[in-house]
ROTOR-932396 format. One record per atom (N, C-alpha, C): residue in one letter; x, y, z. Coordinates in pm, whole numbers, padded with zeros to 5 digits, always signed. Last residue first. Layout:
// residues N
AXYZ ...
END
This chain:
// residues 77
S+08525+09567+09087 S+08470+09712+09100 S+08606+09792+09184 D+08612+09254+09058 D+08593+09329+08975 D+08508+09521+08966 I+08698+09199+09305 I+08793+09214+09209 I+08751+09307+09094 D+08447+09192+09420 D+08525+09330+09460 D+08647+09311+09396 D+08345+08937+09350 D+08215+09092+09301 D+08371+09218+09356 P+08495+08713+09468 P+08476+08779+09306 P+08416+08943+09285 E+08645+08853+09692 E+08555+08816+09684 E+08569+08876+09482 A+09076+08873+09794 A+08902+08896+09822 A+08793+08843+09741 T+09278+08712+09839 T+09199+08703+09918 T+09071+08777+09870 T+09391+08777+09540 T+09407+08647+09557 T+09290+08626+09685 I+09398+09094+09582 I+09294+09014+09501 I+09296+08849+09507 A+09593+09106+09834 A+09453+09136+09890 A+09346+09105+09732 L+09802+08975+09708 L+09752+08920+09891 L+09581+08973+09853 T+09873+09149+09557 T+09867+09019+09512 T+09792+08988+09629 E+09926+09390+09670 E+09844+09432+09597 E+09765+09257+09539 A+10161+09284+09850 A+09992+09357+09960 A+09889+09363+09847 V+10339+09249+09724 V+10276+09159+09771 V+10131+09166+09847 R+10394+09496+09624 R+10358+09415+09550 R+10294+09279+09582 Q+10506+09624+09833 Q+10347+09652+09758 Q+10259+09524+09705 Y+10736+09481+09851 Y+10626+09464+09977 Y+10488+09475+09937 L+10789+09539+09650 L+10810+09378+09726 L+10675+09401+09790 A+10891+09822+09758 A+10795+09790+09571 A+10773+09610+09627 E+11056+09815+09945 E+10914+09873+09944 E+10809+09825+09819 R+11267+09738+09834 R+11198+09606+09926 R+11056+09672+09937 V+11336+09923+09594 V+11310+09779+09631 V+11241+09708+09674 R+11392+10115+09846 R+11290+10135+09688 R+11246+09952+09679 E+11618+10008+09983 E+11507+09993+10029 E+11366+10030+09938 I+11824+09983+09758 I+11762+09860+09799 I+11613+09893+09872 A+11847+10270+09675 A+11799+10182+09612 A+11696+10067+09628 Q+11933+10335+09953 Q+11816+10396+09909 Q+11787+10309+09757 A+12209+10204+09944 A+12110+10177+10051 A+11974+10220+10048 V+12302+10326+09756 V+12246+10167+09742 V+12171+10192+09827 N+12334+10620+09766 N+12235+10600+09654 N+12186+10441+09681 E+12600+10646+09833 E+12451+10697+09947 E+12323+10612+09845 G+12696+10517+09597 G+12750+10555+09695 G+12604+10538+09793 R+12538+10405+09284 R+12679+10466+09391 R+12655+10479+09475 V+12426+10194+09022 V+12360+10317+09138 V+12525+10270+09279 V+12400+10202+08677 V+12458+10176+08827 V+12477+10231+08958 P+12056+10272+08578 P+12195+10235+08588 P+12272+10204+08711 G+11797+10018+08443 G+11859+10113+08459 G+12017+10101+08536 H+11778+09687+08573 H+11731+09793+08482 H+11795+09869+08504 G+11978+09495+08700 G+11938+09410+08542 G+11808+09546+08473 C+12229+09669+08875 C+12082+09660+08882 C+12069+09599+08716 V+12497+09697+09060 V+12483+09650+08935 V+12308+09643+08919 I+12583+09911+09285 I+12516+09774+09285 I+12497+09795+09140 A+12861+09934+09537 A+12751+09994+09419 A+12725+09879+09406 Q+12953+09902+09782 Q+12986+10061+09680 Q+12933+10098+09600 P+12751+09756+09989 P+12820+09730+09885 P+12857+09899+09817 S+12740+09625+10295 S+12796+09733+10214 S+12803+09748+10094 L+12621+09329+10302 L+12785+09326+10237 L+12801+09483+10232 A+12393+09310+10397 A+12495+09347+10516 A+12591+09363+10433 Q+12243+09395+10135 Q+12305+09521+10209 Q+12389+09507+10316 I+12266+09191+10068 I+12307+09251+09926 I+12368+09326+10093 R+12078+09020+10254 R+12260+08986+10201 R+12314+09076+10114 D+11848+09173+10195 D+11906+09119+10330 D+12035+09135+10299 L+11778+09093+09973 L+11841+09218+09991 L+11835+09247+10104 S+11749+08826+09996 S+11910+08857+09919 S+11889+08973+09916 T+11502+08815+10158 T+11653+08766+10187 T+11805+08811+10145 L+11314+08895+09938 L+11380+08997+10089 L+11523+08977+10189 W+11357+08692+09829 W+11380+08858+09731 W+11435+08965+09849 I+11250+08473+09978 I+11367+08492+09900 I+11445+08610+09886 K+10995+08602+10012 K+11092+08573+10137 K+11222+08520+10080 W+10882+08593+09721 W+10908+08678+09789 W+11006+08738+09953 D+10848+08335+09673 D+10927+08373+09651 D+10950+08506+09660 A+10572+08226+09697 A+10682+08177+09792 A+10872+08246+09765 L+10407+08440+09529 L+10404+08482+09661 L+10532+08355+09775 G+10592+08291+09267 G+10488+08377+09310 G+10536+08414+09476 D+10763+08173+09113 D+10657+08080+09206 D+10591+08175+09288 T+10717+08399+08863 T+10827+08319+08923 T+10728+08216+09025 A+10568+08600+08737 A+10681+08503+08659 A+10772+08421+08753 D+10442+08716+08900 D+10311+08633+08789 D+10468+08533+08690 L+10564+08883+09001 L+10549+08758+09083 L+10489+08670+09045 N+10810+09095+08938 N+10674+09036+08894 N+10634+08900+08956 P+10837+09393+09089 P+10831+09311+09122 P+10713+09220+09036 A+10867+09709+08976 A+10767+09633+09039 A+10783+09499+08992 Y+11082+09976+08960 Y+11103+09848+08981 Y+10937+09816+09045 M+11025+10264+08766 M+11031+10209+08902 M+10987+10078+08899 
END
């Protein structure tokens, strides 16, 4: 499963760009997408793949926000 690496970018500032990019790709109604990792995705699986990436991004952002807004004692537990 794809997990966005927010540490390798400008962090949370990039999540909006990623979401916009996903929206733009989806609006093109592609018949296939070639991901950076994994097989080429075709047909009905395209919309599902885009949604999986979107969900993974939201999850990663939520995890990052939870860590960055947590108290030091919360992080250790």
